[in-house]
C-alpha positions in Angstrom: 52.1 51.9 7.8 50.9 51.8 3.9 51.5 47.5 4.4 49.3 47.9 7.5 46.5 49.7 5.7 46.9 47.0 3.3 47.3 43.7 5.9 44.1 45.3 7.2 42.5 45.8 4.2 42.8 42.3 3.1 41.9 40.6 6.4 38.5 42.8 5.8 38.1 41.3 2.6 38.8 37.7 3.5 36.2 37.9 6.4 33.3 39.3 4.1 34.4 36.9 1.4 34.2 34.3 3.8 31.0 35.5 5.1 29.5 35.4 2.0 29.9 32.2 1.3 29.1 30.7 4.6 25.8 32.9 3.8 25.8 31.7 0.0 26.4 27.8 1.1 23.8 28.6 3.7 20.8 29.6 0.5 21.6 26.2 -1.4 21.4 23.8 1.3 18.1 25.4 1.4 17.7 25.7 -2.0 18.8 21.9 -2.0 16.0 19.6 -3.9 16.2 15.7 -2.5 16.6 13.1 -4.9 13.5 10.9 -3.9 13.3 7.7 -6.7 10.0 6.0 -6.7 10.5 2.4 -7.9 7.5 0.3 -8.2 7.7 -3.5 -9.2 5.0 -3.2 -11.8 2.7 -1.5 -12.9 -0.5 -2.3 -14.9 -3.7 -2.3 -12.3 -5.5 0.6 -10.9 -3.8 -0.1 -7.4 -0.3 1.0 -8.7 -1.3 3.6 -11.1 -3.1 5.3 -8.0 -0.1 4.6 -5.0 2.0 5.9 -7.3 0.0 9.1 -8.6 -0.7 9.4 -4.7 3.2 10.1 -4.2 3.3 12.9 -7.4 0.8 14.6 -6.2 2.3 14.8 -2.7 5.4 16.3 -3.9 4.2 18.7 -5.7 2.4 20.2 -2.8 3.6 22.8 -0.7 6.5 23.2 0.4 7.3 19.7 -1.2 7.2 21.6 -4.6 10.5 23.1 -4.1 11.8 20.3 -2.0 12.2 17.2 -3.5 13.2 15.9 -7.2 10.9 12.9 -7.5 11.8 10.2 -10.3 9.6 7.0 -10.9 11.2 3.2 -12.2 9.4 0.6 -12.6 11.0 -2.6 -13.3 8.6 -5.1 -13.3 8.3 -8.1 -11.3 11.7 -9.9 -12.0 13.6 -9.4 -9.1 17.0 -9.4 -10.6 15.4 -6.2 -12.7 14.2 -4.4 -9.4 18.0 -5.1 -7.6 19.5 -3.7 -11.1 17.2 -0.7 -10.3 17.9 -0.1 -7.1 21.9 -0.6 -7.9 21.5 2.7 -10.3 19.8 4.6 -7.9 22.3 4.0 -5.0 24.8 4.9 -7.7 22.7 8.0 -8.5 23.4 9.5 -4.5 19.6 9.3 -4.2 18.7 10.5 -0.8 15.5 8.4 -0.4 13.9 5.2 -2.2 10.1 5.2 -2.0 9.3 1.3 -3.4 6.5 -1.5 -3.2 8.9 -4.3 -3.3 8.8 -7.7 -5.8 10.3 -9.8 -2.6 10.6 -9.6 1.4 14.1 -11.1 1.1 15.7 -11.2 -2.7 16.7 -7.3 -1.9 18.0 -7.1 1.1 21.2 -7.4 0.3 20.9 -4.7 -2.3 19.1 -2.5 0.0 21.7 -2.6 3.0 24.4 -1.5 0.2 21.9 1.2 0.1 21.9 2.0 3.8 25.3 2.5 4.1 25.8 4.5 1.5 23.2 6.7 3.3 20.2 6.1 1.3 17.3 5.8 2.9 14.8 2.7 1.7 10.9 3.0 3.0 8.5 0.5 1.7 5.4 0.8 1.0 2.2 -2.1 1.4 4.4 -4.7 0.7 7.5 -5.5 2.8 11.4 -6.7 3.4 13.0 -8.3 6.1 16.1 -5.6 6.3 16.6 -4.3 9.4 17.8 -0.7 7.9 14.6 -0.4 5.9 11.4 1.1 6.9 8.3 -0.6 6.3 5.1 1.1 5.7 2.3 -1.5 5.6 -1.1 -2.4 6.4 -0.5 -6.4 5.7 0.5 -7.4 9.5 -3.2 -5.9 10.4 -4.6 -8.8 9.9 -6.5 -8.8 6.1 -6.4 -12.7 5.7 -7.6 -13.6 9.4 -10.5 -11.3 9.0 -12.0 -11.6 5.8 -11.3 -15.7 6.1 -13.2 -15.7 9.4 -16.3 -13.6 7.6 -16.8 -15.7 4.9 -16.8 -18.6 7.4 -19.4 -16.7 9.4 -21.3 -16.2 6.3 -21.3 -19.6 5.5 -22.3 -21.2 8.6 -19.0 -23.3 9.0 -18.9 -25.7 6.1 -18.5 -24.8 2.3 -17.0 -25.2 -0.8 -15.2 -22.7 -1.5 -11.8 -21.2 -3.7 -8.9 -19.0 -2.9 -8.0 -16.3 -5.1 -3.9 -15.2 -4.2 -2.0 -12.5 -5.3 1.5 -12.4 -6.6 3.4 -15.5 -5.6 6.5 -14.6 -3.8 5.5 -11.8 -2.5 5.2 -10.6 1.4 1.0 -9.2 1.0 -0.1 -12.2 -0.5 2.1 -14.7 1.7 1.2 -13.3 5.0 -3.0 -12.7 3.4 -2.8 -16.4 2.7 -1.8 -17.4 6.1 -3.7 -15.3 7.9 -6.4 -16.7 5.8 -5.4 -20.7 6.3 -4.8 -20.2 9.8 -8.8 -19.4 10.2 -10.0 -22.0 7.2 -7.8 -24.8 9.5 -10.2 -24.4 12.6 -13.4 -25.4 10.1 -13.4 -29.2 9.2 -16.2 -28.4 7.0 -14.7 -25.6 4.8 -13.2 -27.1 1.9 -10.4 -24.9 -0.3 -10.9 -27.4 -3.8 -9.5 -24.7 -6.0 -6.4 -22.0 -5.4 -5.0 -20.1 -7.9 -3.3 -16.7 -8.9 -5.0 -14.1 -10.0 -2.1 -11.7 -10.1 -3.8 -8.6 -8.3 -5.2 -7.9 -11.6 -9.0 -8.2 -12.6 -8.8 -9.5 -15.8 -6.7 -13.0 -14.4 -9.0 -13.3 -12.0 -11.9 -13.5 -14.1 -9.9 -15.7 -16.4 -8.5 -18.0 -13.3 -12.2 -17.7 -11.5 -14.2 -18.6 -14.7 -11.7 -22.0 -15.2 -12.2 -23.1 -11.8 -16.1 -22.5 -11.7 -16.3 -24.7 -14.3 -14.0 -27.5 -12.6 -16.4 -26.8 -9.5 -19.5 -25.8 -9.8 -20.6 -26.4 -6.7 -18.3 -24.2 -5.0 -20.4 -21.9 -2.2 -18.1 -19.4 -1.4 -14.7 -17.4 -2.6 -12.1 -15.7 -0.6 -10.2 -13.2 -2.8 -7.0 -10.8 -2.4 -6.9 -7.9 -5.1 -8.3 -8.7 -8.7 -12.4 -9.4 -6.7 -13.7 -7.1 -9.5 -12.8 -9.7 -11.9 -14.0 -12.5 -9.5 -17.8 -11.4 -9.1 -17.4 -11.0 -13.2 -16.4 -14.7 -13.6 -19.0 -15.8 -11.0 -22.1 -13.7 -12.6 -20.6 -14.8 -16.3 -21.6 -18.3 -15.3 -25.5 -17.5 -15.7 -26.0 -19.3 -12.4 -29.3 -18.4 -10.6 -27.8 -18.3 -7.2 -24.8 -16.6 -5.9 -22.6 -16.8 -2.7 -20.7 -14.5 -0.6 -17.3 -13.6 -1.6 -14.7 -11.7 0.6 -11.9 -9.4 -1.7 -10.5 -6.2 -1.3 -11.6 -2.4 -2.0 -12.6 -2.3 -5.9 -15.0 0.7 -6.7 -17.6 -2.0 -8.1 -17.4 -4.7 -5.5 -17.9 -2.1 -2.9 -21.0 -1.3 -5.3 -21.9 -4.7 -5.9 -22.3 -5.6 -2.1 -25.4 -2.6 -1.9 -27.2 -3.8 -5.6 -30.8 -5.2 -4.7 -30.6 -7.4 -7.4 -27.8 -9.1 -6.9 -28.5 -9.5 -2.6 -32.0 -11.0 -3.4 -29.7 -14.0 -5.5 -28.0 -14.5 -2.5 -24.6 -12.1 -2.9 -23.3 -10.4 0.7 -19.0 -10.4 0.8 -16.3 -8.1 2.6 -14.5 -5.3 1.3 -11.1 -4.7 3.1 -7.9 -5.0 1.5 -4.6 -3.0 0.4 -4.9 0.6 0.5 -3.2 2.3 -2.0 -2.9 5.3 1.1 0.3 3.6 2.0 2.4 4.8 -0.8 1.6 8.5 0.6 2.0 7.7 4.3 5.1 6.4 3.5 6.5 9.3 1.4 5.3 11.8 4.1 7.2 10.0 7.0 10.4 10.0 5.0 10.1 13.5 4.5 9.8 14.4 7.5 13.0 12.5 8.6 14.5 13.7 5.3 13.9 17.3 6.4 14.8 16.6 10.3 11.4 17.1 11.8 11.1 13.2 12.8 13.6 11.0 14.5 12.2 7.9 13.9 13.4 5.0 16.1 11.1 2.5 14.7 11.7 0.6 10.9 7.7 -1.4 10.8 5.3 1.0 10.9 1.4 -0.4 10.7 -1.3 1.3 8.7 -4.9 0.5 9.8 -7.0 -2.2 7.8 -9.5 -0.8 6.2 -12.7 -2.5 6.9 -15.9 -2.2 5.1 -18.6 -5.2 5.7 -21.9 -5.4 3.0 -23.8 -3.3 5.5 -21.8 -0.3 6.4 -21.2 0.5 2.7 -21.9 3.9 1.6 -21.8 5.8 -1.8 -20.2 9.7 -1.2 -21.8 12.5 -3.0 -18.3 14.5 -3.6 -14.3 13.5 -4.4 -13.7 12.3 -0.7 -14.7 10.1 2.1 -16.9 11.9 4.2 -20.0 11.1 6.6 -18.8 7.5 6.6 -18.6 7.1 3.0 -16.7 5.1 1.4 -17.5 4.0 -2.6 -17.8 6.5 -5.5 -21.0 6.5 -8.3 -19.8 4.1 -11.0 -19.7 6.9 -13.3 -17.2 8.4 -11.4 -14.3 6.3 -11.6 -13.6 2.8 -13.1 -14.4 -1.0 -11.8 -11.0 -1.4 -10.8 -10.5 2.0 -9.0 -9.3 1.2 -5.5 -11.6 3.2 -3.1 -9.1 3.7 -0.2 -6.9 6.0 -1.6 -6.8 9.0 1.2 -7.1 8.7 5.0 -8.4 11.8 6.7 -6.1 12.2 9.4 -2.8 10.8 7.9 -3.2 11.9 4.5 -6.3 15.0 4.6 -3.7 16.6 1.5 -5.7 13.8 -0.9 -8.9 13.6 -3.3 -9.9 11.1 -5.3 -8.7 13.2 -8.2 -5.1 13.4 -7.3 -5.4 9.2 -6.9 -6.9 9.2 -10.6 -4.4 12.4 -11.7 -1.3 12.4 -9.6 -2.1 16.4 -9.0 -2.2 18.4 -6.4 -4.7 19.2 -4.3 -5.6 23.0 -5.4 -4.7 25.0 -2.1 -3.5 22.7 0.0 -0.1 22.3 2.1 1.1 19.2 3.6 0.3 18.4 7.0 2.4 17.2 10.0 1.8 13.5 10.6 0.3 12.4 14.4 3.6 12.7 16.7 2.9 8.9 17.5 3.4 6.3 14.8 1.8 3.1 15.0 4.6 0.0 15.1 3.8 -3.1 13.1 4.2 -6.1 15.2 7.2 -8.6 13.6 6.6 -11.6 11.9 9.2 -13.8 10.6 9.5 -13.8 6.9 7.4 -10.4 6.1 9.4 -7.8 8.1 12.1 -9.4 10.1 14.4 -12.2 9.6 15.1 -14.1 12.9 12.8 -12.4 15.4 9.8 -14.0 18.1 6.4 -13.3 16.6 3.5 -11.8 18.6 1.8 -15.2 20.7 -1.6 -13.7 19.4 -0.2 -13.6 15.4 -3.6 -14.0 13.5 -5.9 -12.6 16.1 -9.3 -11.6 14.8 -9.5 -7.6 15.2 -12.6 -6.9 12.8 -14.8 -9.6 13.7 -15.6 -12.6 15.7 -16.8 -16.1 15.4 -20.3 -16.7 14.7 -19.8 -20.5 14.6 -17.8 -22.8 16.8 
């Protein structure tokens, strides 16, 4: 009899212990933080700093502040350094890597290895062609072709122009130039006399543009990637009385210049479009919805909408957010190179100008769910896929139409 009671007691104890361990294990699972690496290929311009700050701010916004262990790595522009960084993240059993990749193809083998180990790879802005990675970018939405057509329109279909490119070998620069030159080649009276790499730096863009202006003072227009603020500074420093159109990206100083009465009187005009640091935050939120089982993501290429602000649509914001159609900040609020496209009201309501400047969360904000449907990006060989068929209307115009033929 005593043996039976003892046996029952042991069974009851074992069952209670099992329940305790299960409950404790479930609690530990709920308390688990996702190990996320933020991998920058380089740092040194306002764009990259803002993109990193956006991710940091979102990671510190409830409930992600209790779910995310965020670690930042800057590997530089050397592809081998970024490969080594990825290898270390995989070895450290990262749950996810959110990254600005330096090359669309050279990282593929390492990314594939990471995917097999269970690591989610989300690329923002720049893209890779490895199918297991997720690309979240605006580059397929037509920056190159739309800004090129806008410049052609402003020049009346004829002119002598410069191309200020970005970082060589990167998918962003490649896609922008392919789109732009698809338009320029339609106009035999548009002559590209100088092409140079401004490295997405205002300082380098200013230096390279100054050299081109000395060699070709007859220039009548400039097509520019990020660094357009430096391009404008070089033109103004050349002391010419008459200015000309420049199409560029979305630095604060460039947008303010588009509405400067004195510059307009001298012939300056243009269009502001280009790369939003907000893509980093968008990619991070999608990744977190996948990791927390709130989204089953079937597509691997997701398109962020193209910002588009022609000169006549520039409007100064009174506060720290884009409200009532405003799209640029007063000069005393941010630096000249501050990239204005740091938030998007529907996709990223958790952000403000200050979050992009500091990396700190917006007071009182909580993470808001993304729309159920995400916009798929078209497949483009060498940009976001390897062996695939591009759409027939690959370089179609979406923001501007030809004004000359």
